Wavefront OBJ file of the C-alpha trace (Angstrom):
o trace
v 83.916 20.949 -42.629
v 83.548 24.592 -41.625
v 81.558 25.255 -44.818
v 79.147 22.458 -43.937
v 78.672 23.960 -40.495
v 77.962 27.356 -42.071
v 75.405 25.832 -44.445
v 73.774 24.025 -41.540
v 73.587 27.255 -39.554
v 71.959 29.088 -42.462
v 69.557 26.198 -42.946
v 68.388 26.502 -39.330
v 68.009 30.264 -39.626
v 66.054 30.176 -42.868
v 63.826 27.162 -42.304
v 63.714 27.036 -38.497
v 63.668 23.260 -38.761
v 65.714 20.283 -37.715
v 65.161 18.611 -41.095
v 68.105 20.592 -42.452
v 70.423 18.899 -39.956
v 69.139 15.460 -40.902
v 69.400 16.149 -44.628
v 72.927 17.584 -44.462
v 74.626 14.898 -42.399
v 74.362 11.119 -42.052
v 75.144 11.453 -38.333
v 72.789 10.486 -35.548
v 71.507 13.114 -33.167
v 73.668 13.539 -30.041
v 72.701 11.507 -26.999
v 71.029 13.409 -24.169
v 70.584 12.446 -20.563
v 67.441 14.041 -19.132
v 67.383 14.546 -15.374
v 64.112 15.141 -13.521
v 63.692 15.628 -9.764
v 60.105 15.149 -8.640
v 58.370 16.014 -5.403
v 54.638 16.613 -4.940
v 54.082 17.171 -8.648
v 51.127 14.868 -9.169
v 49.159 17.781 -10.620
v 51.846 18.760 -13.168
v 53.248 15.348 -14.100
v 50.484 14.299 -16.538
v 51.222 17.418 -18.595
v 54.986 17.389 -18.044
v 55.324 13.758 -19.107
v 53.073 14.263 -22.122
v 55.188 17.214 -23.274
v 58.354 15.210 -22.628
v 57.122 12.272 -24.692
v 55.989 14.590 -27.508
v 59.440 16.134 -27.968
v 60.654 15.722 -31.534
v 63.891 13.923 -30.737
v 64.869 10.285 -31.379
v 63.947 8.455 -28.199
v 66.723 5.922 -28.719
v 69.135 8.847 -28.216
v 67.630 9.782 -24.840
v 68.348 8.541 -21.324
v 65.885 9.460 -18.583
v 67.043 9.752 -14.971
v 64.186 10.408 -12.558
v 64.253 10.675 -8.791
v 61.208 11.180 -6.586
v 60.878 11.291 -2.819
v 59.159 13.028 0.119
v 55.795 13.010 -1.655
v 52.312 13.387 -0.265
v 50.479 12.892 -3.566
v 50.358 10.485 -6.529
v 53.702 11.516 -8.040
v 55.306 8.074 -7.794
v 52.189 6.299 -9.034
v 52.058 8.560 -12.111
v 55.760 8.107 -12.904
v 55.506 4.338 -12.654
v 52.348 4.158 -14.770
v 53.921 6.327 -17.479
v 57.161 4.317 -17.445
v 55.246 1.054 -17.684
v 53.929 2.116 -21.090
v 56.701 4.268 -22.556
v 60.055 3.363 -20.966
v 60.844 0.740 -23.594
v 60.929 3.412 -26.317
v 63.919 5.183 -24.768
v 67.578 4.186 -24.749
v 67.240 3.875 -21.017
v 64.921 4.962 -18.198
v 66.294 4.974 -14.654
v 63.781 5.738 -11.923
v 64.451 5.930 -8.202
v 61.558 6.427 -5.800
v 61.785 6.746 -2.060
v 58.856 6.577 0.337
v 60.895 7.980 3.212
v 58.126 10.165 4.588
v 56.641 13.501 3.678
v 59.237 15.880 5.111
v 62.966 16.181 5.610
v 63.854 16.036 9.325
v 64.471 19.803 9.487
v 61.558 20.867 7.259
v 58.549 22.727 8.641
v 56.383 22.062 5.584
v 56.596 20.762 2.030
v 57.305 24.299 0.796
v 60.063 24.989 3.332
v 63.564 25.050 1.855
v 65.565 23.871 4.862
v 69.325 23.316 4.908
v 68.746 19.583 4.763
v 66.554 19.927 1.711
v 69.111 22.081 -0.124
v 71.882 19.576 0.616
v 69.669 16.753 -0.621
v 68.903 18.558 -3.896
v 72.573 19.450 -4.407
v 73.528 15.805 -3.971
v 70.889 14.665 -6.470
v 71.920 17.290 -9.025
v 75.509 16.097 -8.794
v 74.421 12.470 -9.084
v 72.495 13.219 -12.271
v 75.496 15.085 -13.687
v 77.746 12.122 -12.896
v 75.190 9.702 -14.325
v 75.107 11.505 -17.675
v 78.891 11.508 -17.866
v 79.126 7.799 -17.046
v 76.577 7.063 -19.765
v 78.801 8.954 -22.197
v 75.886 11.255 -22.979
v 76.726 14.162 -25.240
v 74.393 16.450 -23.312
v 72.597 16.685 -19.995
v 69.185 18.328 -19.935
v 68.326 19.244 -16.360
v 64.576 19.927 -16.268
v 62.051 20.282 -13.456
v 58.694 18.510 -13.405
v 56.712 21.746 -13.537
v 58.057 22.721 -16.959
v 55.804 22.321 -20.000
v 57.719 22.276 -23.276
v 54.973 22.940 -25.807
v 57.557 23.541 -28.545
v 58.206 20.000 -29.759
v 61.535 20.881 -31.380
v 63.011 22.268 -28.139
v 65.856 19.762 -27.794
v 66.874 19.957 -31.436
v 66.733 23.742 -31.320
v 68.906 23.917 -28.197
v 71.440 21.415 -29.514
v 71.708 23.459 -32.703
v 72.827 26.506 -30.675
v 76.185 24.779 -30.154
v 76.620 26.318 -26.684
v 78.057 24.861 -23.504
v 75.060 25.948 -21.411
v 71.758 27.062 -22.894
v 68.178 27.326 -21.641
v 64.851 27.816 -23.401
v 63.025 30.840 -22.024
v 59.835 29.768 -20.292
v 56.716 31.831 -19.565
v 54.988 31.907 -16.185
v 51.695 33.531 -15.167
v 53.592 36.697 -14.233
v 57.026 38.280 -14.627
v 58.913 35.254 -13.333
v 61.006 33.197 -15.733
v 63.894 30.744 -15.625
v 66.712 33.283 -15.932
v 68.174 36.337 -14.245
v 69.625 39.335 -16.021
v 71.305 40.622 -12.888
v 72.774 39.291 -9.642
v 73.947 41.321 -6.653
v 77.305 40.838 -4.939
v 75.421 38.937 -2.241
v 73.919 36.594 -4.854
v 70.390 38.004 -4.754
v 68.207 38.587 -7.790
v 68.656 42.018 -9.364
v 66.129 43.462 -11.814
v 67.694 45.129 -14.848
v 66.397 46.989 -17.896
v 67.346 44.007 -20.061
v 64.949 41.588 -18.383
v 61.490 42.563 -19.635
v 62.427 43.023 -23.330
v 63.763 39.453 -23.277
v 60.798 38.117 -21.307
v 58.258 39.772 -23.616
v 60.281 38.660 -26.661
v 60.525 42.260 -27.794
v 64.176 41.319 -28.267
v 64.602 37.819 -29.686
v 67.607 35.551 -29.875
v 70.035 34.062 -27.360
v 71.422 36.238 -24.575
v 74.244 35.746 -22.097
v 72.916 36.061 -18.549
v 74.294 35.434 -15.047
v 71.714 32.771 -14.158
v 69.634 30.074 -15.845
v 67.648 27.373 -14.103
v 64.789 24.870 -14.244
v 65.449 23.774 -17.853
v 69.164 23.762 -18.696
v 71.020 21.949 -21.482
v 74.725 21.316 -20.792
v 77.088 20.141 -23.525
v 79.188 17.408 -21.929
v 81.291 17.071 -25.069
v 83.066 20.291 -24.195
v 85.980 19.989 -21.780
v 84.931 23.082 -19.854
v 81.700 21.358 -18.806
v 83.787 19.340 -16.323
v 84.245 22.583 -14.381
v 80.520 23.015 -13.817
v 79.020 21.903 -10.526
v 75.918 22.261 -8.400
v 77.894 21.672 -5.199
v 79.150 24.847 -3.442
v 81.964 22.825 -1.823
v 83.465 22.191 -5.267
v 83.593 25.905 -6.178
v 86.869 27.660 -5.316
v 86.498 30.490 -2.785
v 82.725 30.152 -2.835
v 81.025 32.624 -0.502
v 77.431 32.152 -1.532
v 74.531 30.223 0.018
v 74.068 26.454 -0.020
v 71.997 26.678 -3.169
v 72.407 24.426 -6.211
v 71.365 27.100 -8.716
v 73.673 29.780 -7.314
v 76.585 27.344 -7.100
v 76.088 26.354 -10.744
v 76.003 30.006 -11.836
v 79.152 30.893 -9.884
v 81.032 27.827 -11.129
v 80.235 28.953 -14.671
v 81.263 32.540 -13.994
v 84.664 31.841 -12.455
v 85.485 29.508 -15.350
v 84.344 31.953 -18.041
v 81.538 29.676 -19.198
v 78.634 31.672 -20.574
v 75.068 30.922 -19.509
v 72.574 31.613 -22.279
v 68.816 32.093 -22.418
v 67.087 31.730 -25.798
v 63.677 33.188 -26.630
v 63.768 32.771 -30.400
v 60.721 30.515 -30.078
v 57.887 30.288 -27.546
v 59.322 27.161 -25.947
v 56.804 26.630 -23.190
v 55.719 27.413 -19.668
v 56.868 27.232 -16.067
v 55.295 27.523 -12.619
v 56.487 30.170 -10.179
v 58.286 28.548 -7.204
v 56.232 28.585 -4.029
v 57.201 30.731 -1.075
v 57.738 29.110 2.305
v 54.437 30.574 3.542
v 52.463 29.123 0.609
v 50.327 26.017 0.701
v 50.844 23.402 -2.000
v 47.297 24.178 -3.142
v 48.631 27.445 -4.591
v 50.622 25.348 -7.051
v 47.337 23.897 -8.323
v 46.043 27.410 -8.974
v 49.271 28.309 -10.741
v 48.896 25.276 -12.974
v 45.376 26.440 -13.826
v 46.762 29.885 -14.675
v 49.327 28.336 -17.006
v 46.745 26.107 -18.674
v 44.584 29.163 -19.363
v 47.603 31.097 -20.646
v 48.464 28.217 -22.971
v 44.892 28.048 -24.271
v 44.854 31.778 -25.001
v 48.078 31.336 -26.999
v 46.456 28.496 -28.965
v 48.889 25.906 -27.591
v 46.856 24.051 -24.929
v 48.955 21.849 -22.675
v 48.772 18.355 -24.196
v 47.468 15.515 -22.042
v 48.083 11.841 -22.804
v 44.860 9.827 -22.596
v 46.804 7.269 -20.579
v 47.254 9.823 -17.775
v 43.795 11.416 -17.825
v 42.741 9.547 -14.693
v 45.117 11.726 -12.673
v 43.525 14.991 -13.822
v 40.289 16.367 -12.387
v 38.170 19.380 -13.303
v 35.832 21.516 -11.187
v 32.100 20.910 -11.407
v 30.581 23.465 -13.833
v 28.401 26.174 -12.277
v 27.098 29.676 -12.993
v 29.424 31.521 -10.570
v 26.453 33.118 -8.758
v 25.042 34.465 -12.043
v 21.601 33.679 -13.426
v 23.216 32.966 -16.791
v 26.612 33.144 -18.495
v 26.631 33.790 -22.238
v 29.483 33.214 -24.666
v 29.015 34.911 -28.048
v 30.572 32.975 -30.917
v 30.279 33.009 -34.689
v 29.398 29.537 -35.928
v 32.298 29.627 -38.416
v 34.812 30.433 -35.667
v 35.089 26.848 -34.431
v 38.642 27.229 -33.124
v 37.668 30.145 -30.899
v 34.692 28.217 -29.568
v 36.772 25.144 -28.808
v 39.451 27.187 -27.045
v 36.865 29.009 -24.938
v 35.238 25.697 -24.039
v 38.644 24.464 -22.876
v 38.949 27.506 -20.620
v 35.424 26.987 -19.286
v 36.228 23.358 -18.490
v 39.341 24.355 -16.556
v 37.533 27.112 -14.639
v 34.316 25.196 -14.042
v 32.195 27.765 -15.898
v 28.771 26.600 -17.058
v 28.283 28.882 -20.065
v 25.525 29.064 -22.648
v 26.694 29.280 -26.247
v 25.019 32.153 -28.076
v 25.359 31.869 -31.842
v 26.400 35.314 -33.003
v 24.721 37.125 -35.866
v 27.229 36.857 -38.694
v 27.748 40.171 -40.451
v 29.186 38.310 -43.430
v 25.826 36.586 -43.939
v 23.537 39.557 -43.338
v 21.327 40.308 -46.336
v 21.564 44.072 -46.329
v 18.487 44.382 -48.552
v 16.427 42.657 -45.889
v 17.825 44.468 -42.826
v 14.801 46.737 -42.941
v 12.907 43.726 -41.599
v 14.648 44.457 -38.327
v 13.892 48.189 -38.547
v 17.601 49.012 -38.430
v 18.755 52.510 -39.226
v 22.345 53.623 -38.848
v 22.975 56.690 -36.767
v 23.202 59.653 -39.179
v 26.742 60.897 -39.635
v 28.379 58.049 -37.702
v 32.095 57.634 -38.441
v 34.487 55.279 -36.685
v 36.682 57.474 -34.425
v 39.863 55.608 -35.332
v 39.428 54.361 -38.901
v 37.253 57.277 -40.089
v 34.812 55.049 -41.974
v 31.096 54.160 -41.714
v 29.790 51.185 -39.774
v 30.663 47.713 -41.037
v 28.470 44.656 -41.442
v 30.432 42.840 -38.759
v 29.643 45.631 -36.305
v 25.948 45.342 -37.141
v 26.099 41.601 -36.451
v 28.018 42.192 -33.232
v 25.453 44.728 -32.006
v 22.543 42.430 -32.827
v 24.209 39.577 -30.930
v 24.448 41.656 -27.760
v 20.953 43.044 -28.356
v 19.376 39.580 -28.522
v 21.104 38.645 -25.269
v 19.722 41.764 -23.565
v 16.265 40.751 -24.801
v 16.623 37.252 -23.361
v 17.833 38.613 -20.025
v 14.683 40.735 -19.738
v 12.330 38.025 -21.027
v 13.723 35.406 -18.629
v 14.153 37.855 -15.737
v 17.811 37.064 -15.193
v 18.857 39.177 -12.227
v 22.563 38.984 -13.140
v 24.142 37.752 -16.353
v 27.734 37.560 -17.529
v 28.328 38.214 -21.232
v 31.624 37.084 -22.763
v 32.950 37.367 -26.279
v 34.899 34.411 -27.656
v 38.395 35.897 -27.750
v 39.083 36.528 -24.066
v 41.984 35.511 -21.878
v 41.134 34.998 -18.207
v 43.621 36.591 -15.821
v 45.434 34.514 -13.172
v 43.225 33.589 -10.217
v 40.124 34.612 -12.197
v 37.688 32.555 -10.125
v 38.699 34.116 -6.833
v 38.770 37.649 -8.253
v 35.422 37.322 -10.042
v 33.656 36.071 -6.920
v 35.314 38.852 -4.913
v 33.939 41.355 -7.434
v 30.416 39.975 -7.072
v 30.715 40.233 -3.307
v 31.865 43.866 -3.497
v 29.007 45.029 -5.733
v 26.147 43.139 -4.096
v 25.156 46.077 -1.885
v 25.756 48.960 -4.310
v 23.725 50.284 -7.223
v 24.769 49.078 -10.684
v 23.386 48.119 -14.091
v 26.531 47.047 -15.935
v 30.029 46.085 -14.776
v 32.820 45.728 -17.307
v 35.253 42.910 -16.604
v 37.143 43.497 -19.862
v 37.516 46.673 -21.947
v 40.069 49.026 -23.477
v 40.631 51.771 -20.913
v 41.379 55.157 -22.463
v 41.467 57.481 -19.429
v 42.789 55.287 -16.622
v 44.258 58.087 -14.495
v 40.936 59.954 -14.352
v 38.751 57.056 -13.261
v 37.609 57.088 -9.627
v 37.386 54.038 -7.385
v 33.968 53.020 -6.071
v 35.072 49.940 -4.103
v 38.477 48.353 -3.577
v 38.263 46.611 -6.935
v 35.821 48.672 -9.010
v 35.960 52.067 -10.696
v 33.480 54.375 -12.387
v 34.396 53.894 -16.076
v 34.925 56.758 -18.456
v 34.899 56.464 -22.241
v 36.122 52.975 -23.197
v 36.335 50.618 -26.159
v 35.481 46.909 -26.460
v 32.851 44.639 -24.948
v 35.060 41.661 -24.122
v 33.115 40.823 -21.006
v 30.575 42.472 -18.729
v 28.069 41.752 -16.008
v 24.608 43.127 -16.658
v 21.481 43.220 -14.510
v 17.910 42.810 -15.712
v 17.365 46.519 -15.054
v 20.465 47.378 -17.068
v 19.355 45.242 -20.010
v 15.927 46.878 -19.931
v 17.469 50.365 -20.019
v 19.505 49.421 -23.087
v 16.436 48.042 -24.874
v 14.277 51.029 -23.940
v 16.784 53.296 -25.690
v 15.637 51.723 -29.000
v 19.201 51.478 -30.324
v 18.253 49.703 -33.574
v 16.655 52.886 -34.848
v 19.956 54.786 -34.517
v 22.537 52.057 -34.541
v 26.240 52.509 -33.918
v 28.813 49.954 -32.667
v 27.956 48.419 -29.317
v 31.174 49.594 -27.650
v 30.234 53.185 -28.597
v 26.622 52.702 -27.485
v 27.429 51.605 -23.936
v 29.537 54.688 -22.990
v 26.738 56.869 -24.386
v 24.245 55.114 -22.142
v 26.310 55.775 -19.000
v 26.867 59.332 -20.252
v 30.627 59.222 -20.656
v 30.930 59.491 -24.426
v 32.843 62.530 -25.740
v 30.656 62.917 -28.856
v 27.738 65.169 -27.893
v 26.095 64.771 -31.303
v 25.820 61.021 -30.885
v 24.698 61.343 -27.274
v 21.848 63.633 -28.292
v 20.104 60.685 -29.978
v 19.611 59.040 -26.562
v 17.797 61.153 -23.994
v 17.861 58.738 -21.034
v 21.560 58.175 -20.512
v 21.105 56.719 -17.046
v 22.904 53.366 -17.163
v 24.783 52.871 -13.885
v 28.148 51.469 -14.934
v 31.138 50.146 -13.022
v 34.323 48.405 -14.077
v 36.463 45.755 -12.460
v 39.826 47.213 -11.450
v 42.071 45.581 -12.371
v 40.264 43.987 -15.292
v 39.509 40.258 -15.218
v 39.704 39.417 -18.923
v 41.848 40.663 -21.790
v 41.919 39.953 -25.532
v 43.777 36.803 -26.537
v 45.294 38.771 -29.424
v 45.779 42.438 -30.205
v 45.792 44.186 -33.578
v 48.993 43.259 -35.380
v 49.626 40.092 -33.355
v 50.223 36.857 -35.214
v 46.896 35.042 -35.328
v 44.813 38.196 -34.796
v 41.420 38.074 -36.529
v 38.787 40.827 -36.554
v 35.233 39.848 -37.430
v 34.276 43.521 -37.658
v 37.194 45.139 -39.487
v 37.332 42.304 -42.022
v 33.709 42.810 -43.051
v 32.141 45.182 -45.568
v 31.068 48.773 -44.955
v 27.279 49.159 -44.925
v 25.034 52.101 -45.644
v 21.513 51.644 -44.402
v 20.530 55.257 -44.704
v 18.342 54.687 -47.748
v 16.680 51.513 -46.546
v 12.947 51.485 -46.282
v 11.930 51.666 -42.622
v 8.954 49.372 -42.916
v 8.917 46.933 -40.041
v 8.121 43.364 -41.074
v 9.250 41.695 -37.844
v 9.434 42.939 -34.289
v 12.436 42.027 -32.204
l 1 2 3 4 5 6 7 8 9 10 11 12 13 14 15 16 17 18 19 20 21 22 23 24 25 26 27 28 29 30 31 32 33 34 35 36 37 38 39 40 41 42 43 44 45 46 47 48 49 50 51 52 53 54 55 56 57 58 59 60 61 62 63 64 65 66 67 68 69 70 71 72 73 74 75 76 77 78 79 80 81 82 83 84 85 86 87 88 89 90 91 92 93 94 95 96 97 98 99 100 101 102 103 104 105 106 107 108 109 110 111 112 113 114 115 116 117 118 119 120 121 122 123 124 125 126 127 128 129 130 131 132 133 134 135 136 137 138 139 140 141 142 143 144 145 146 147 148 149 150 151 152 153 154 155 156 157 158 159 160 161 162 163 164 165 166 167 168 169 170 171 172 173 174 175 176 177 178 179 180 181 182 183 184 185 186 187 188 189 190 191 192 193 194 195 196 197 198 199 200 201 202 203 204 205 206 207 208 209 210 211 212 213 214 215 216 217 218 219 220 221 222 223 224 225 226 227 228 229 230 231 232 233 234 235 236 237 238 239 240 241 242 243 244 245 246 247 248 249 250 251 252 253 254 255 256 257 258 259 260 261 262 263 264 265 266 267 268 269 270 271 272 273 274 275 276 277 278 279 280 281 282 283 284 285 286 287 288 289 290 291 292 293 294 295 296 297 298 299 300 301 302 303 304 305 306 307 308 309 310 311 312 313 314 315 316 317 318 319 320 321 322 323 324 325 326 327 328 329 330 331 332 333 334 335 336 337 338 339 340 341 342 343 344 345 346 347 348 349 350 351 352 353 354 355 356 357 358 359 360 361 362 363 364 365 366 367 368 369 370 371 372 373 374 375 376 377 378 379 380 381 382 383 384 385 386 387 388 389 390 391 392 393 394 395 396 397 398 399 400 401 402 403 404 405 406 407 408 409 410 411 412 413 414 415 416 417 418 419 420 421 422 423 424 425 426 427 428 429 430 431 432 433 434 435 436 437 438 439 440 441 442 443 444 445 446 447 448 449 450 451 452 453 454 455 456 457 458 459 460 461 462 463 464 465 466 467 468 469 470 471 472 473 474 475 476 477 478 479 480 481 482 483 484 485 486 487 488 489 490 491 492 493 494 495 496 497 498 499 500 501 502 503 504 505 506 507 508 509 510 511 512 513 514 515 516 517 518 519 520 521 522 523 524 525 526 527 528 529 530 531 532 533 534 535 536 537 538 539 540 541 542 543 544 545 546 547 548 549 550 551 552 553 554 555 556 557 558 559 560 561 562 563 564 565 566
C-alpha cells in the first residue's frame, strides 16, 4: 500500500492533476462537509456560489451547511434562489436563515465585533464542526462567503496534501491574506520575514504557520482532529480573547497539530475584513478591487447567469475627460476583452482605438507616411535598432494626438491594453483630476516605469515632476500637450514613444537625441503613487510583447517622398 501512496504522490507532483488519483484507485473521493456563515454578503454571494458550484469535486460527496442571519441585504434571497436550482445535485444541503433583525443586541453597527457577536460565531463554528462529524464526513471545509476559489481543483488539491489542517493561500487587494506567520504572546498578529515570500509566491509549497483562517480544510478522519475547537472554553488554560480563530489556533498548538498554508497554486481571492469604523459600502469597493485583480490575472471571477440579477454595474461615463482611448491590436482579442471587463466594472466609457500593427506594416511603403528613423538610435537596454512593433506603437499614439487636436478635446485619457487598475482607482483618478485642475500641465502619467523615484519632486499631494521614465501605459493629455507633440514633427526623426515623451519634457539623458527637438517644452506631471501598472512583467507567465517580438527595421535608406499627409 505504501508504494501505491508513493506513486500517487509522484503523480500529483508531476501532472498536478486529480486524474492520477482517480486512475490509481477505485475508491470514491472522501466526503466533505462545507460550512458557510453568511451575513450581509449579497454583493459577494453570486461570485462565491458560482465558484463553489464550479469546484471540480463530485457533488454527491459534498454536504453544504449554510447559516445566515442579521442581514440588511439580499443574502438570504440569493442563497434560497441558488439552492432552489442546485441543491439537488449535492449529497445534502442544509440551510438555516434567521430574520432576527439587523444587529446583535450589543452591536453598534454591522461591522462592530461585539462580545455577543463573537459568542454567536463561536457557537455556529462549533455547530458546523459537530454537524460534519455527525454526518460522518471525512473532512470539514470551513469557508467564508467572501472567498472566491478560482482554482477549480482546490478541494482535490487540499485533500491530496494528506494533512490534518490545511488552507489554500488567498490573495487580497493588499498584503492581507488568510494566514499569519507570527503571533505575539498576547495573541496579536506579528509580521515576520517569512510572510511576504509566501504571499508573493516567491517561495512555493506548503508551510507550517501559527494561524490559518477563512478557508480551512480539517481532516476528521484523524483522531487528533477531535482536539480542535473554536470555543475558548474548551481549550485548557486558555488565556486569549473570545475569538473563534485564535481559539482554533491555540487548540491546535497545545495539541501539536500543525496548521498549514499552501501556495503551490493561485487558489483564489479574499476580501480584507472590515474595521469597526468602516461602512459596509467599503466591502463593495473591495469586491471591485478583487474583480479587477482577477481580470488582470486572466481569471475573472465567474458569475452564474442564474444569479446575474443580483449584480449591478455603474453607468459608463468619461470620468470628467473629453475622451478615453484604449489602444488595442485587432489580433489581441483576449487583451481587449479583459480590458472591456475592467471598464464595465469601473464604469469607464472608453473608445477602442485599433492600433497600427507593426507585424503588418509594409516597410517598403512606410515612406508614404514620411517616416525616418532617428539617426544612430539604439535601444538603451537591448542595444538594437527600432523594431516594427515600436513603429506601430508610435503611430497609434500619434494618430490619437491628431484626433485630440482635430476634435479639440480639452482632456483625454490614453490607455494601453495591458494595464491593471490599482485598488480604489475611481476615487484616486478623480482626486488626481481635482488636484491638477488649477495648475499648468500638458501630460500627466498615470502609469510608467519610474527610474529615478528618489529624485522626483512633489508638485501636489499626489503628483510629481517626472524624470526620465519608460512605458506609456496610461496618461492624461491636454489639447495643448497633443499639439506640442505634433508640432515637434516626430515622424521625421522617429524613436520609440516612451523615449520621445521624456525628450519633450526635457528629462532625457541622451543629449544627442534631444538635439533633434528644439522645443522641449511639454509640461509633464505624474500621478504619485501611480494609478495603473502592467498586468504582466517581462519573464512572467503569460507575458507578451508586441514590440520586442517584432522585426528590427531600418528606414534610413527609404525615399522621403511624401505621398500622404498625416
